[in-house]
N, C-alpha and C positions, 0 to 999 in steps of 0.2 A: 327364377329368373334374376340375372343379375339388375343390377340399379339402374345400369344404363338401359336394358331391356325395357323395364318397367316404363322410364322415361318415354322411349320410342312411342309404347304402344298406347300411352296418354297422347301424346302430340297425334298419333295416329287417328285417334278418333274423334280429332277436331278437322285435322288436316289428312284424310286419306291417302297414304302412298299411290304415286302415279305409277303403280306398277308396269304398266303398258307404253309409258312413254320412253322415248329412245334415250332421253336425259335423265331419266329416273336414276335412284342410288342403285347400285348392286343390288340385284335380287337376293334375299335372303330363303332359304331352302329349309321345308319339312321334309322328311320322310316317314311315312306311315308303313308301320311293319318293321320290326329289326331281326328277320330271320336270316337266311343266305341271303338273299338279293336286299334286303334292306340295308341290313347293317353295312354291307361291302359298300353300297350306294351312299350312303350317308357317309361315311368315311373319307371316299373318295371324292365327294362333292367339298368336301371342307379340304384335302389337299391339292385341290382346284381353285384354293382362295376363298371360297364361299363360308358366311355364317350359316351352319346347319344345325337342326333339332329334329332327334330322332324321336319317335314316339312310337311306344307298345303297349298293348294292354297287359303285358305279364310284368310285373312289379319287379321279378327276381331278375327277368334279362335284361329290364334296363339297369338295376342296379349293377349286374356284372359289368355290361358295356360303360358305364360311367366310370366302373372303377378300372377300366383298362382291360377286362377278359374278353376274349370272345369264346362265346359258348360252342363253338364248333372248329374243326380244322379245316385253314386257308391259309397257304403261305404267304406269307408277306404281312397279311392283315393285322395281326395282334402288333405289330411293331409300328405300322401305321396307324392304328388306333391310338397309341398311347402318346404318337407324336401330335396327332391332329389333338388330341384333349388337352395336351400342354399348350398348344397355341392359343386356346379359348374361344376358339372357332366353333367346336364341336361340343356339342352335349346331349344327353338323352333325359326324356320324360316319360312319365306316365300319364300325364294330364294334357289331354286332346285339345282342350280349349286354349291352353298354354300355346303348344305347337303350333296351332291354326293361326291363332292372332301374331305371332312371331312371325311367321313367314309369307313370302309373297308365291312363291311354286311351291306346290306341294305334290310329291311322289307317291303314288299309291304302290306300294311295294309286299303286299299281301299275299299269300298263297293262295293258290286254286288247285285243291286236290281232287282227285276222283270221287264223285259221290259213291255213296256205299251202294247204292240200287241199279248203278247203269254204268256207262262210259262217261255221261257227262260230267263237265266241270262244275264244283261246287262255288256258286259265286258268292255265296253269304258272306265272306270276309271281303270282297272287292266292295260291296254293295254297303256293307257299315263303314267300312273307310272312308268311302265317297259320300257317305251321308254325314258321317261326323264331319267332315271337312265342311261341308256345305251350310250345315246347322251352326258352325261356330265361326263362320266367316265375319271378319270385323271391316276388311277393306279389300279392294280389289285382287282378284288372285288368278290364277293359272294352276287347274287341276291337272297333272301329268299323269295319265296311267303306265306302268311299266311292265304290271302283272301279264300273265299268259291268258289271254281270254278267248273264247268263243266269238267269233265274227258276229256283230249285231250288238255285243254287249255295252260298247261305247255310245251307243245312239240310244240306248236306254237308260245308261248313267247321265246322260247330257237331261232327257226327261226327268230324272231323281233329283238333280242339280236344281233345274228350274224351280221344281216345287219344293224344295228345303232351303233356299238360299236366300236372304233379305234382298229385296225389291233395289236397295239404292247403293248395292255394291254390283260391279262388274266381274264376272266370273267365266272362263273359257275353260273347256273338257277337249284334251287332246289325249292322243295315245304314242307312247316313245319305248317301244318294246326293247326288252332285255336280249343280249347275246352271251351271257356269261357261261364260260368253262370253269367247271370246278378243278381248284388246283391251280386257275390260271386267272382268277375273278377280278382282282386288283389290276393287274395288266390291261385286260378288257374292259374295264370301266375306264382308267386313266388312258388308256389309247385305242380305244375302240376301231375294229374294222367297217364299220359303217354306223351312222345315226339316221334312225329313220322317225319323220316327224310326220305323224298322221291326224288330218283333221285341223288343222290350225289356219288361223287368219293369217293378213301379213303381221298383226301386231304380236299375236303368240309364238309367230315364228320367229320373230326376231327377239323375242323373250329368250325363247328356248337357245336360239344361235347364241346368247351372251351366257348363259348358263353352261353351253360348250364349246365356247368361244376358245379354250387351249387347246384342246384335241381337234377343232376344226382348222386352226391355224396350223396344227402341226401335218394338215393333208388328209383328215379323217374326211371319207364322202359324206355327203348329208343326202338323204332321199327323201323327198316330201310329198307326200301322197295325200288320199284320201283316208278315211277313219278305217273302213272295213278291209282296206288293203294293208294297213298298219296292223290291224290286229291279225291278219292271215301271215304274216311274214315270218313271224316266229315260230308258230306252229308248221308252217309249211317249209322252215329250213330243217327242223328237226325230223319232220316226216322222210324228207329227201335223205336225211344223213342215217335214220333208220332202214330206209330203204336200201342204200348202198350196203350198210352192214348184212343186211338179209339176203340181199344179192349174192354176195360173196360167200355166205354160208349156205346157199343154196348150191352153188357152185362146188363149195367143198365137199359136199354128197358125191359128186359128177366125178371129181377128183379121187376120192376113195374107192369108188366103184371101178374106175380105170387106171388104177393105180399112178395117179400123178401127183403132183406136190403143188398144192395150193398156195403154197408161200411164195414160190418163184415165179407160177403166174401171175399172182397179185402184183409183183414187182415189175413183171413185163408190162402189167395192164397200166401200173401207175406212171410208167414214162410216158403215155399219150397225155398230152397236156388237157384234153377234155375230159379225161377221167380222174387223174390225181390219183395218189397212193394211200393217202388218209381215209380213215374209214374203211379201209381194205383186207382188214386182218380177220381171217377168218377164225371163230373160235365160238366161246361160252354166250358171245350175244350181250345186246346193251340191255342196260337197267337203269337204275338210278331214279331223281325225283322229277325226271324231265320229259325224256323221250317215250317210255311207256305212257304215261299220264297223258303226255301232248298228243301222241299218236290217236289214241283212243278217242279223246274229246273231238278230236276233228274227224275223226271216223263216223261219230255219234253227229256231231252238227253237219257234215256232209250229207248224212241221211235225211236229218231234219229240211234241208236245202235241196234235196233229190238229187244232188250229184252223187249218183250209187257206184259209177265207176271209181270214183275217189275212193270211197268207202270200201268196194271189194278191195282195191288193191292194197289197203293200209290193214284190211283182215288179214291178208296175205303176208304181209311185212310182219306183222303180229305173232301170226301161228307160227313162219319159220324161227322168228327169234325164240318163242318159247320151246319150240323142238328142239334145241340145240341144247339144253337143260337136261334133256331125257337123255339126248346120246352121250354127253358125257358121263352120267348116272351108267347107262349101259357099258360104256368102257371099262367104268371101275367094276361091274360086276363080273365082267369078263377077265379083268385083272386078278380077280378072287375067285376063278374056277367058276363063276355061275351065281354065286351069294355072296353077300357082305357081313351076313348075320356073326357077330363076333370077331371080326375083323376088324383090325385098328386102320383107319382111315387118316391120313395127315394132310390136312388143308391149310396150303398156303394162298390168303387172300382172302378177305370178306369182304370189303368196300367194294363199290360197282364197278370204281375204276382206281388207278391209282393217285397220290396225291390227293386224297381226299378222307376222311372217316365218315363218309355218308355210305349207309346200307340201304337205303329206300330201294325196294324192290331189285335188292342185288343179288343178281345171277349166282355167285359166290356161294352165299348164304343158303340159297334157294338150294341148291346141288347139296351141300353139306346137310340141312336138314332131311333133305329127302333119303338120303343115306344113312343118316341118324334113325329114322323111322322103319328103316330096313335092317335094321339091328347091330348097324356099325357102332363101333366104338369111335367117334371123331373128335379130333384134335384140330381148333382153328388157331392160327396165327396170321395177324396182319400189324405193320407197323404201326399204323394211327388209327384203326377200325374196332379193335379191341373192345374197347369200352361200349361203343355202341354197339357191335355186335352183340356181345352178351347181355345187353338190355331188350334186345328184340329176340333173340334165340338164348335163353339163358339154360337151356337144356343140354346144350353142345358143352364140348370141352374146349377148353382156352390154354394157350401157349404163350410163352412171354419171349420165345425166338423160334425160327425155323427150324434148330437142332432139337428142340424140344418138342415141336410139333411132327418131326418126321419119326421120331425115336420109337421103333419097337413096329413101326407102320408094314404093313402088308401093300398098299398104293397109298402113293403120295398125288395128290393134285394139286397143279398150281391154275388158280382160279381167277388171281389179279396179278396184274404183271407189273409188281413192283420191280426197280430198279435193283434191288436186295435178291429176288429171287434170281432175275434173268442174270445176273451176276453171280450167283452162288458157286462154291465149290462141289461139283457133284459127287466127286469122289467120296467127300469127308461125309457129305449127307448119306451115300450109301452104305459108308460103314454103319450110321444109325439103325438103318431098317432092319426090319424080320425078313422081306422081301423088298427089292430094288426096282419095283414098279413104278413109272412114274407115266402120268396124264398131261399133257401140255394143252390147256383147255385156251389158251391165249395167243399160241403159235408166236412166241418170242424165245424159246431155246433152242439152243443149237442141236439138232438130233446126236449129230454124230460125237459130240463133245461127251452129251451124257451117255451114249450107250458106250464110248470108249471107257468111261468109268463105272461101267458094270450095270447100267440100269437099263431095264425093258423100257423102251419109250415109245409112246401112243401120242398122236396128235390129230384134232381135227383136220380131214382134208389133205393128211400127209402119208406120205407111202409108211407101211409097216414094216419094212425092214432097211 
């Protein structure tokens, strides 16, 4: 701690900060958990002008962030981190007592991964972070959950806080779900499309409005609701997006059977303002650390609550999505005459989406690994996710360029829609292959352009000729 912070805490022991008073000093922020969500939130809160301390149990992660190094790829975040560290408003620590004593508003930004034995969310990290805050409170405080949790979690955490916190401090727990898109996380935090505040009193709502006063002043809508509704917003949003993706992929199978083009169909659907064009790209389907985990957790929780129709719907969404991976594998087998044994397969893309190095539940790597297990010699290239992919799938081959990945290939699979691949020169790549077969699993390539360059082109839900 700096000398000033130490003085502030000493004073606070005798004169507790009036956190919930309208005329209280600007709230100081702690962020527990400095993974993708937490690191982005901590840096962005500092950029909004607040004093922020980020806490994590991993000293190496803390040291990296304090040194200005982001341990994952997110456009714009490294520059903003360095900028905010230089202002002195932002720092990181592995001492939870220090972080809690310093701050007035505590954001819980830890992970909620799927449990190993079911689709349920693992809430141990959320519970541990909330307990740590409650046990170390020195003055009035607001605990704000941002992690994605099953409905009903906040009510249980409130009971936990009541048991663990000092009786002479006032503490509230509310929920403020995150809506970050990987690759656009900084923009989404600084300029969100909505702010949801769940379970607030008049005082805690006013305090959160002070925290978010800059985006609110820009016109960001604020939705104030009860705790269960706030907990359901994020998972419901992800479930809807996942359903939209699986819908267009189901229609893609009809298009293939009817010799129609799903890309043109999606364009036509997208002109309807009630539908919109986003998330209507037929292809390999969704992956990453949010959509698969969140729809399965919602499916599990819906079953617990007896909402079986919702669970059945999400089961179909999940099954359609996973089936797309098998469809791409089948196309690769067809392109190689029925077997990929000892055939060279060039894979363009490893991340679950462009503009990230995240390979969690990546459909691209799932397909690459499945072909490898069938005896193919698979070489993968991704502009940003090569290292993370290699750590997860070390038995695959990796290239440092698209040209290297396709060299000598019998079939090339475009599995992540990076601009580098969409804008590639097909004739140049065709000259490097053994057999110029390409499978566009993301629906982003121009079939005519690639066919004119000598490629045999296949896409999901697109005409074969």
